N, C-alpha and C positions, 0 to 999 in steps of 0.2 A: 478550486476547492475553497471552501470558506475558511477564514482565519480560525474559526472555532475548531475545525477538524485538525488543522496544523498544530493548534495548542494541545489537542488530545494526542497527536502523534508524538510531539515533544515530551509530553507527560509519560506516554508509554515507553519512550526511550529511557527516561530516567527511572522507570519502574515504580512510579508513584501512583497508588490507587487503582491499579489494574491487575487482574489475575492473568495467568499466562495466556489463556485463550483470547481474552480481550486485547491483551498486548499484541499478540500475533495478528489479530484481525486488523487492528489500527495501523500497525506497521505495514501490513500487506496493502492496505488501502492507500497509505502514503506512497508506497512503491508504485502502485498503479497510477497514481496522480503524476509522480515524477516520470514514469514511462511515457505518459501522454505528453507531458510538457517537453520532453526531449525528443519526441517522435519527429521525423522529418516528413510526415505526411503518410507514411506507411501505417497500416493497421498495427496496433500494439498487440503483442502476443503474450501468452502466459510465460513464455521463456524470458521475455523482456522484463516482466514484473518480478520473476524469480531472480534474475540477475541483479536487478536494482535492489531488491530486498536484501540480497546477500552483500553486495558491494557497499551500500549506503547504511544498512542497519545491522549487518552481521546476522541476518536472519535467513535460515533455510526454510522455504515454504514449498509445498507440493503443488501439482497442477490444479488440484481442486481449490486450494486456498487462493492461488493466483486468479483462477477463473471467477471465484466468488468476489474477490476484490475488484476485478474489472467490471463485473455486473453492478456491484455496489457503487462504484464510481459513476457509472452510467446513470444510475437512478438518482444520484445526488446532483449530477450535472444536467439531468433532464434530457 
């Protein structure tokens, strides 16, 4: 993930300049990226993204948000 996205994730964590929906979207995207980075070669699941969002960002996301984040990550990474 580009450094710009991580800056946005950090900004979302601090609550600066993001509404709640945007904040959740960015943190879910960060969780999807972390899930892929920590993967041992197995496909990353929505449950992986949800677990990391909760453990790392204290954010509860549903399956739809996790799936959307995984798709967004794929489109960013190509």
